[in-house]
Backbone bond lengths (Angstrom), bond angles and torsions (degrees), N, CA, C in turn:
res aa  C-N    CA-C-N  psi(-1)  N-CA   C-N-CA  omega(-1)  CA-C   N-CA-C  phi
1 M - - - 1.466 - - 1.523 112.08 -
2 V 1.352 115.20 -43.24 1.456 118.23 -179.98 1.530 110.27 -61.81
3 G 1.343 115.58 -43.17 1.457 119.67 178.69 1.508 112.38 -61.29
4 E 1.325 117.34 -38.64 1.461 121.17 179.54 1.529 111.11 -66.17
5 R 1.345 116.08 -39.61 1.472 119.37 179.04 1.522 110.77 -65.68
6 V 1.340 115.54 -41.46 1.468 119.37 178.69 1.525 110.17 -63.21
7 Q 1.336 116.33 -43.01 1.462 120.46 179.06 1.518 111.30 -64.00
8 F 1.345 116.74 -38.87 1.469 120.73 178.83 1.525 110.27 -64.27
9 R 1.353 116.92 -45.23 1.464 119.95 179.44 1.526 111.01 -63.60
10 S 1.329 115.88 -39.95 1.460 119.60 -179.74 1.525 111.25 -63.88
11 E 1.330 116.90 -42.41 1.459 120.88 179.02 1.530 110.69 -67.23
12 K 1.327 115.91 -39.57 1.471 119.72 179.25 1.523 110.00 -64.39
13 W 1.341 117.18 -38.62 1.455 119.99 178.78 1.526 110.83 -66.66
14 R 1.336 117.68 -40.56 1.463 120.31 178.12 1.527 110.83 -61.64
15 Q 1.330 116.20 -39.85 1.462 119.63 178.68 1.527 111.01 -65.74
16 T 1.330 116.26 -40.32 1.466 120.47 178.52 1.527 110.78 -65.79
17 E 1.323 116.10 -42.85 1.462 120.26 178.53 1.525 110.46 -61.29
18 A 1.338 116.97 -43.12 1.468 120.84 179.18 1.519 110.40 -62.89
19 R 1.353 117.39 -38.07 1.461 120.92 179.08 1.528 110.65 -65.99
20 I 1.324 116.47 -38.18 1.464 120.85 178.32 1.524 110.45 -65.23
21 I 1.331 116.84 -43.88 1.465 120.73 -179.83 1.525 110.22 -64.80
22 R 1.335 117.05 -41.53 1.470 119.78 178.52 1.524 110.76 -62.47
23 A 1.325 116.57 -44.29 1.466 120.39 -179.96 1.520 110.76 -62.86
24 A 1.327 116.70 -44.47 1.458 120.62 179.46 1.526 110.44 -64.04
25 A 1.325 117.32 -40.79 1.465 121.02 -179.41 1.523 110.34 -60.04
26 D 1.325 117.07 -45.32 1.461 120.53 179.36 1.525 111.53 -61.99
27 L 1.338 116.09 -42.25 1.465 120.29 -178.58 1.522 111.24 -69.30
28 F 1.332 117.30 -41.13 1.459 120.23 179.19 1.527 110.76 -61.90
29 L 1.334 116.99 -42.42 1.458 120.35 -179.80 1.526 111.56 -67.14
30 E 1.324 116.32 -35.72 1.465 119.67 -176.35 1.520 112.66 -81.55
31 H 1.342 116.37 -42.58 1.467 120.14 -171.82 1.525 114.21 -112.95
32 G 1.322 117.46 -12.96 1.454 119.70 -175.35 1.516 111.49 92.22
33 F 1.326 115.29 164.96 1.471 120.87 -176.10 1.521 112.08 -68.86
34 R 1.307 116.50 -47.85 1.465 119.48 -171.98 1.520 112.57 -71.23
35 A 1.329 117.48 -31.02 1.469 120.44 -178.86 1.527 112.22 -83.04
36 T 1.315 117.74 -10.29 1.463 121.35 -179.42 1.522 109.66 -91.63
37 T 1.308 117.23 125.88 1.455 121.65 179.77 1.526 110.69 -102.13
38 V 1.327 115.34 159.22 1.465 120.66 175.34 1.522 109.72 -61.24
39 R 1.316 116.48 -36.94 1.470 120.04 179.44 1.540 110.45 -63.85
40 A 1.323 116.69 -39.43 1.467 119.68 178.51 1.525 110.73 -64.95
41 V 1.330 116.31 -39.56 1.472 120.03 177.18 1.528 109.91 -62.64
42 A 1.327 116.29 -42.44 1.468 120.46 179.62 1.527 110.85 -61.67
43 R 1.336 116.50 -41.96 1.465 119.61 178.82 1.521 111.10 -63.75
44 A 1.332 115.80 -44.90 1.467 119.90 -177.24 1.524 111.52 -66.63
45 A 1.331 116.71 -34.42 1.468 120.71 -179.04 1.523 112.51 -88.61
46 E 1.349 116.02 -6.80 1.464 122.34 -179.73 1.523 111.37 59.95
47 V 1.341 114.94 47.13 1.456 121.65 175.82 1.527 107.82 -135.69
48 S 1.321 116.02 174.86 1.452 120.31 178.48 1.519 110.97 -79.17
49 V 1.332 116.27 160.50 1.459 121.05 175.61 1.523 109.86 -60.34
50 G 1.330 116.25 -38.99 1.456 120.28 178.90 1.514 112.26 -61.20
51 R 1.333 117.65 -37.86 1.456 120.63 179.00 1.536 110.74 -67.14
52 V 1.334 116.27 -38.12 1.469 119.31 175.54 1.525 109.69 -62.46
53 M 1.326 117.19 -45.22 1.454 120.98 -178.04 1.522 112.18 -66.68
54 S 1.330 117.10 -22.12 1.466 119.47 176.70 1.529 111.09 -70.41
55 V 1.333 116.15 -23.12 1.471 120.38 174.14 1.523 109.92 -76.25
56 G 1.328 116.21 -36.33 1.457 121.54 179.22 1.517 111.09 151.17
57 D 1.325 116.50 173.42 1.460 119.66 175.78 1.521 109.15 -77.37
58 K 1.336 116.76 -176.80 1.466 119.44 -176.13 1.520 111.80 -60.56
59 D 1.321 117.82 -38.94 1.464 120.48 178.80 1.525 110.62 -59.30
60 A 1.334 115.99 -49.54 1.467 120.47 -177.68 1.523 111.22 -64.03
61 I 1.328 116.40 -37.45 1.463 119.88 179.84 1.528 110.48 -69.01
62 L 1.336 117.49 -39.17 1.466 119.69 177.50 1.525 110.67 -63.40
63 V 1.329 117.26 -42.58 1.467 120.64 177.76 1.529 109.92 -61.63
64 A 1.339 116.86 -41.36 1.467 120.29 177.73 1.527 110.82 -63.82
65 C 1.324 117.08 -37.26 1.470 120.54 176.96 1.522 110.67 -62.72
66 F 1.329 117.26 -43.37 1.451 119.67 179.08 1.522 111.33 -66.82
67 D 1.334 117.36 -36.32 1.470 119.30 173.51 1.523 109.77 -57.62
68 R 1.331 116.08 -42.13 1.475 121.04 -179.78 1.523 110.12 -65.38
69 W 1.338 117.19 -47.97 1.466 120.58 -178.95 1.529 110.88 -63.06
70 I 1.324 116.75 -44.89 1.465 120.38 -178.86 1.523 110.59 -63.22
71 G 1.335 116.50 -41.35 1.455 119.83 176.74 1.519 111.94 -60.48
72 Q 1.328 116.53 -41.72 1.467 120.38 178.63 1.529 110.93 -67.41
73 L 1.324 117.22 -37.95 1.461 120.28 177.91 1.527 110.58 -65.15
74 Q 1.327 116.68 -37.19 1.461 120.02 -179.19 1.520 112.28 -71.24
75 D 1.338 116.75 -36.79 1.472 117.23 -178.43 1.533 112.94 -96.42
76 G 1.351 116.50 4.70 1.457 120.30 173.93 1.508 115.22 79.22
77 T 1.334 118.56 17.30 1.473 120.84 -177.92 1.528 112.80 -103.28
78 Y 1.337 117.83 1.20 1.461 119.03 -178.28 1.522 111.02 -71.40
79 S 1.324 116.01 130.94 1.471 122.04 175.42 1.519 107.71 -117.75
80 P 1.332 118.46 112.91 1.462 119.78 -177.47 1.516 111.84 -66.92
81 P 1.335 116.85 141.04 1.466 120.22 175.25 1.516 109.71 -73.18
82 P 1.332 118.82 170.58 1.463 120.17 175.31 1.518 110.67 -53.38
83 R 1.327 116.75 135.22 1.463 121.58 -174.22 1.515 111.37 -64.95
84 R 1.355 115.24 128.87 1.450 121.89 175.33 1.519 108.33 -107.98
85 A 1.312 117.44 138.18 1.463 120.31 -178.87 1.516 109.61 -57.50
86 S 1.342 116.80 133.22 1.455 121.45 -179.60 1.514 110.04 -68.38
87 L 1.336 115.34 143.51 1.452 120.05 176.47 1.530 110.42 -77.90
88 S 1.322 115.51 -16.52 1.462 119.45 -176.68 1.519 110.74 -94.50
89 K 1.309 116.31 137.98 1.467 122.07 176.40 1.523 110.18 -105.22
90 R 1.347 116.13 10.11 1.442 121.01 -175.09 1.519 111.30 -61.15
91 G 1.304 116.03 135.32 1.457 121.30 173.88 1.520 113.63 79.17
92 A 1.337 118.17 6.75 1.462 119.91 -178.32 1.516 110.05 -60.97
93 G 1.337 115.52 131.79 1.451 120.35 176.45 1.510 115.22 85.36
94 T 1.372 117.06 -4.28 1.457 118.95 -178.09 1.508 112.27 -99.27
95 A 1.330 117.47 -31.68 1.462 120.31 -179.29 1.513 107.94 -166.19
96 P 1.335 117.77 149.04 1.457 119.81 179.14 1.507 111.02 -65.52
97 R 1.339 117.43 141.35 1.451 121.68 179.43 1.509 108.68 -98.48
98 A 1.313 115.52 137.30 1.458 119.99 177.26 1.508 109.11 -95.55
99 S 1.308 116.66 154.49 1.455 120.58 173.29 1.510 108.47 -120.77
100 A 1.363 115.41 149.60 1.455 119.62 -176.53 1.512 110.47 -56.60
101 G 1.322 115.37 131.22 1.451 119.47 177.54 1.517 114.07 91.09
102 T 1.333 117.81 6.29 1.459 118.88 -177.93 1.517 112.48 -87.21
103 G 1.336 117.28 -9.90 1.454 120.10 178.69 1.511 113.48 75.69
104 V 1.339 117.81 26.43 1.456 120.92 177.16 1.523 108.74 -64.40
105 T 1.334 117.69 138.55 1.451 121.80 -179.05 1.517 110.20 -112.75
106 A 1.327 115.23 166.58 1.464 120.02 177.04 1.524 110.67 -60.00
107 N 1.333 117.12 -40.42 1.469 120.02 178.71 1.523 111.37 -61.14
108 A 1.346 116.75 -41.26 1.465 120.33 -178.55 1.518 111.07 -65.31
109 I 1.330 116.48 -40.35 1.461 119.76 179.42 1.518 110.40 -62.24
110 Y 1.337 116.92 -43.53 1.456 118.47 -176.48 1.517 113.24 -78.29
111 A 1.303 116.56 -23.07 1.463 118.77 173.60 1.522 110.21 -67.90
112 A 1.344 116.02 -33.04 1.463 120.53 -177.84 1.518 113.18 -90.24
113 A 1.330 117.16 -14.66 1.465 120.17 -176.35 1.522 110.51 -71.02
114 P 1.353 116.95 148.03 1.464 119.80 177.74 1.525 110.63 -68.47
115 G 1.326 116.49 156.86 1.449 120.07 177.06 1.519 111.57 92.25
116 P 1.337 116.72 179.29 1.471 121.23 -178.13 1.515 111.19 -67.17
117 P 1.349 118.19 153.58 1.452 121.43 179.02 1.520 110.74 -59.11
118 R 1.337 116.84 143.03 1.460 121.91 177.44 1.532 108.81 -88.22
119 A 1.318 117.87 129.76 1.458 121.60 175.68 1.522 107.93 -86.59
120 T 1.322 118.04 112.31 1.455 121.87 -178.47 1.513 109.96 -127.12
121 S 1.328 115.98 150.54 1.455 120.61 177.56 1.516 109.98 -80.13
122 A 1.332 115.34 167.41 1.471 120.28 177.54 1.517 110.33 -62.22
123 V 1.324 117.44 -38.28 1.470 120.65 179.86 1.522 110.72 -66.94
124 Q 1.327 116.92 -41.94 1.462 119.80 178.24 1.527 110.91 -61.94
125 R 1.332 116.53 -42.79 1.467 119.25 177.89 1.523 110.91 -64.36
126 H 1.348 116.53 -39.37 1.463 120.47 179.19 1.524 110.82 -63.03
127 L 1.337 116.86 -44.13 1.466 120.31 179.44 1.527 110.56 -63.08
128 L 1.335 116.62 -42.33 1.459 119.55 178.08 1.526 110.60 -61.43
129 E 1.323 116.50 -41.05 1.460 119.91 -177.72 1.528 112.52 -68.93
130 L 1.336 117.83 -21.02 1.466 119.98 172.66 1.530 110.43 -64.52
131 F 1.337 114.99 -31.75 1.467 119.69 -178.61 1.529 112.85 -90.23
132 L 1.324 117.79 -18.54 1.463 120.28 -172.15 1.531 114.74 -57.72
133 P 1.344 120.28 -39.76 1.478 117.70 179.60 1.524 112.76 -56.10
134 F 1.341 117.09 -35.37 1.459 120.32 -179.02 1.527 110.89 -75.80
135 L 1.341 116.08 -39.53 1.460 119.20 176.24 1.527 110.65 -63.53
136 E 1.334 116.22 -40.57 1.468 120.80 178.67 1.529 110.63 -62.98
137 F 1.338 116.48 -41.76 1.461 120.15 -179.00 1.524 110.25 -63.54
138 F 1.337 116.85 -44.29 1.464 119.62 178.30 1.526 110.71 -63.25
139 A 1.335 116.89 -38.22 1.463 120.19 179.19 1.524 111.29 -65.30
140 A 1.330 116.73 -36.94 1.461 120.81 -177.88 1.521 112.13 -75.98
141 H 1.344 116.88 -21.59 1.472 121.29 -176.02 1.527 109.39 -134.50
142 E 1.318 115.08 60.31 1.465 120.12 -173.73 1.527 113.07 -61.75
143 D 1.325 117.21 -46.89 1.460 119.74 -177.06 1.526 110.75 -64.09
144 L 1.322 116.11 -44.33 1.453 120.53 179.10 1.530 110.82 -64.74
145 S 1.320 116.48 -36.22 1.459 120.66 179.40 1.527 111.49 -67.55
146 R 1.324 116.87 -36.30 1.462 119.51 175.82 1.527 110.31 -65.59
147 D 1.337 116.69 -40.08 1.466 119.76 176.92 1.529 110.65 -64.63
148 Y 1.328 116.43 -36.11 1.468 121.26 177.87 1.526 110.63 -63.14
149 A 1.331 116.73 -46.12 1.458 120.11 179.42 1.523 111.10 -59.48
150 A 1.332 116.33 -40.76 1.466 120.09 178.07 1.531 111.16 -67.73
151 A 1.323 116.53 -40.55 1.465 120.67 179.95 1.522 111.47 -63.84
152 M 1.340 116.64 -35.63 1.463 120.64 179.53 1.526 111.00 -61.03
153 M 1.317 117.31 -29.49 1.455 121.08 179.45 1.526 111.77 -76.97
154 R 1.326 116.38 -18.20 1.467 119.90 -174.32 1.526 114.10 -101.99
155 V 1.326 117.81 -27.64 1.460 119.21 -175.32 1.523 110.74 -75.56
156 K 1.326 116.07 150.11 1.460 120.88 -179.33 1.525 111.64 -92.25
157 A 1.318 117.37 -34.15 1.461 120.76 -179.24 1.523 110.24 -70.07
158 E 1.330 116.46 152.37 1.453 121.29 179.59 1.522 109.52 -91.11
159 P 1.336 118.54 118.10 1.470 121.13 -177.21 1.516 112.48 -71.15
160 E 1.329 115.15 162.19 1.464 120.80 -178.67 1.527 112.57 -67.22
161 V 1.323 116.77 -18.24 1.465 119.25 179.03 1.524 110.94 -64.14
162 F 1.349 117.34 -17.41 1.455 121.54 176.12 1.532 112.08 -101.04
163 N 1.325 117.06 -2.89 1.461 120.22 -174.70 1.526 111.46 -122.44
164 A 1.336 116.85 -106.93 1.469 120.88 -174.26 1.524 112.33 -60.01
165 L 1.326 117.11 -42.65 1.464 119.79 -179.31 1.529 111.15 -64.56
166 A 1.328 115.73 -38.18 1.461 119.86 178.34 1.520 110.71 -64.57
167 L 1.325 117.16 -45.06 1.463 120.80 -178.78 1.529 111.42 -62.45
168 D 1.332 116.58 -38.74 1.458 120.53 -179.21 1.528 110.83 -63.58
169 L 1.334 117.23 -50.04 1.462 119.98 -177.44 1.524 110.92 -69.80
170 Q 1.336 117.60 -37.68 1.461 119.77 177.77 1.525 110.96 -62.69
171 G 1.331 116.44 -34.05 1.462 119.62 176.92 1.516 111.56 -62.71
172 R 1.324 117.01 -41.71 1.461 120.55 178.97 1.531 111.43 -66.73
173 L 1.331 115.64 -40.51 1.459 120.08 178.36 1.527 110.42 -63.36
174 S 1.326 115.84 -44.05 1.465 120.84 -179.53 1.530 111.38 -60.90
175 E 1.328 116.64 -42.73 1.465 120.38 179.11 1.527 111.32 -60.33
176 S 1.323 116.48 -40.26 1.465 120.08 179.98 1.522 111.01 -67.33
177 L 1.325 117.31 -38.18 1.459 120.57 179.46 1.526 111.17 -69.06
178 I 1.327 116.56 -38.88 1.468 120.07 177.34 1.525 110.55 -63.44
179 S 1.339 115.86 -33.11 1.473 119.74 -176.81 1.529 112.87 -65.05
180 I 1.339 117.99 -18.70 1.471 119.96 178.71 1.525 111.29 -104.20
181 G 1.333 116.54 14.94 1.454 119.47 172.67 1.500 116.51 98.65
182 I 1.334 118.27 3.19 1.459 120.62 176.41 1.523 108.04 -77.20
183 D 1.352 116.46 133.70 1.463 118.70 -175.92 1.524 111.02 -67.59
184 D 1.319 115.54 160.81 1.459 122.59 -170.65 1.530 112.79 -56.88
185 G 1.325 116.93 -46.53 1.468 119.82 -178.43 1.512 112.65 -63.51
186 H 1.328 116.87 -45.93 1.465 120.65 178.48 1.529 111.16 -66.70
187 A 1.333 116.63 -35.46 1.467 120.06 179.45 1.522 110.48 -63.69
188 R 1.322 116.94 -43.49 1.468 119.87 179.23 1.522 111.23 -64.59
189 A 1.338 115.84 -41.73 1.468 119.51 179.47 1.528 110.86 -64.70
190 S 1.327 116.35 -42.73 1.463 120.13 179.59 1.526 111.21 -67.00
191 A 1.340 116.94 -38.41 1.464 120.61 178.36 1.522 110.33 -61.74
192 S 1.323 117.10 -41.62 1.466 120.99 177.72 1.519 110.94 -64.65
193 A 1.347 116.34 -42.35 1.468 120.27 179.31 1.525 111.28 -65.76
194 L 1.334 116.91 -39.84 1.462 120.19 177.86 1.520 111.20 -63.13
195 Y 1.321 116.15 -41.15 1.469 119.39 179.68 1.527 110.62 -64.46
196 D 1.328 116.66 -43.71 1.463 119.75 178.61 1.528 110.86 -63.75
197 S 1.334 116.79 -37.91 1.466 120.01 177.47 1.522 111.19 -64.07
198 Y 1.324 115.81 -42.30 1.467 121.41 178.23 1.525 110.63 -58.90
199 L 1.340 117.55 -46.50 1.464 120.28 178.61 1.524 110.85 -63.03
200 G 1.338 116.20 -41.30 1.456 119.52 179.12 1.519 112.22 -62.86
201 I 1.321 116.12 -39.43 1.465 120.55 178.82 1.532 110.61 -65.85
202 L 1.339 116.71 -40.54 1.466 119.66 177.95 1.529 111.14 -61.71
203 F 1.327 116.72 -42.62 1.460 119.41 179.49 1.527 111.11 -68.89
204 R 1.316 116.77 -37.52 1.464 119.40 175.87 1.518 110.32 -64.24
205 W 1.332 116.73 -41.65 1.457 122.11 177.98 1.519 110.46 -58.17
206 A 1.345 115.62 -44.22 1.462 120.39 -178.36 1.520 112.50 -65.26
207 A 1.333 116.96 -26.43 1.461 120.61 -173.40 1.525 113.81 -101.40
208 T 1.338 117.88 -6.29 1.461 120.00 -174.59 1.534 110.64 -132.01
209 T 1.315 114.99 -169.06 1.468 120.88 178.73 1.526 111.92 -95.23
210 M 1.299 117.46 19.65 1.468 122.33 -179.46 1.526 110.63 -57.78
211 T 1.347 116.53 141.25 1.454 121.88 177.47 1.525 109.97 -100.00
212 L 1.327 115.78 171.84 1.462 120.84 177.65 1.521 111.19 -59.48
213 S 1.326 117.74 -44.66 1.459 121.15 179.51 1.521 111.43 -62.56
214 E 1.326 116.63 -40.52 1.464 120.40 179.56 1.528 110.87 -68.07
215 A 1.323 117.58 -38.56 1.458 120.56 177.52 1.525 110.51 -65.24
216 S 1.330 116.05 -42.48 1.462 120.56 178.06 1.520 110.84 -64.74
217 D 1.335 116.28 -38.97 1.455 121.39 179.24 1.523 110.49 -62.89
218 A 1.327 117.36 -44.29 1.460 121.42 179.23 1.524 110.94 -63.75
219 L 1.319 116.14 -40.12 1.461 120.11 179.96 1.526 111.08 -68.56
220 L 1.326 116.89 -40.91 1.453 119.68 -179.81 1.528 111.09 -66.27
221 A 1.321 118.08 -33.72 1.468 120.71 177.30 1.526 110.05 -61.01
222 T 1.320 116.19 -41.04 1.464 119.98 177.73 1.522 110.73 -68.21
223 I 1.337 116.10 -41.67 1.470 120.47 177.88 1.527 110.18 -60.41
224 A 1.325 116.85 -43.48 1.465 121.06 -179.24 1.511 110.74 -60.71
225 F 1.326 116.83 -41.43 1.459 120.25 179.88 1.521 110.85 -61.46
226 H 1.302 116.92 -46.45 1.469 120.16 -175.66 1.524 112.83 -74.34
227 T 1.318 118.32 -25.47 1.471 119.63 177.93 1.529 111.56 -86.05
228 R 1.301 117.69 -19.05 1.465 120.01 178.79 1.520 112.83 -96.99
229 A 1.325 116.02 -19.70 1.460 118.89 -171.73 1.529 113.53 -71.40
230 R 1.345 116.53 -36.98 1.472 118.16 -171.28 1.519 113.24 -136.46
231 G 1.306 118.21 22.03 1.463 118.51 179.05 1.508 111.75 -169.25
232 P 1.303 117.71 159.23 1.467 120.78 179.28 1.514 110.96 -72.65
233 L 1.324 116.74 156.69 1.462 121.42 176.17 1.511 109.08 -84.23
């Protein structure tokens, strides 16, 4: 009986925590990180301020929200909310911006990019398209993404983007590299390097005037290196 009560409380707490994260995610997307208060999250989740703070401060909650969004993007369950005009005017007039869920492809990005067309293999385009949902999400929520990058530097807990989510996406990358003849060990190493490059590009994007096309270009350069270094195209 005692074990059942403990299990019931634990499950109830997980459900409450998930409700808090969902409420915060909706508020962050609608109002932005800085305009969203812990009290507003508590009201939306129908819990006390103390219960929200037991999940973490605003930084930790934002990181948890991004873990949730990234997980949904990886498993294909993310549904974008109604589009809100971006507060950022960065990159206007330099390249088209994608929004999460628009179905932008690697070919479309390079057709719109300045300069001569890039010659890429089907595998390179496929690898780039594995990353596109995340690039699109950052493009659609630039201000929130910059706040996320800053929050990642402040939180003490290790987010899932470095753990389970990383392993899942690296597994997909590795499978694609093996499919073109790269041996298993090199494929795993390259998949890890590609993932680290992707994270680095996202953080650089958040801190600079980089555009979606430029971020995609930087990522494709890394993809090209790893697909040409140890296997045929």
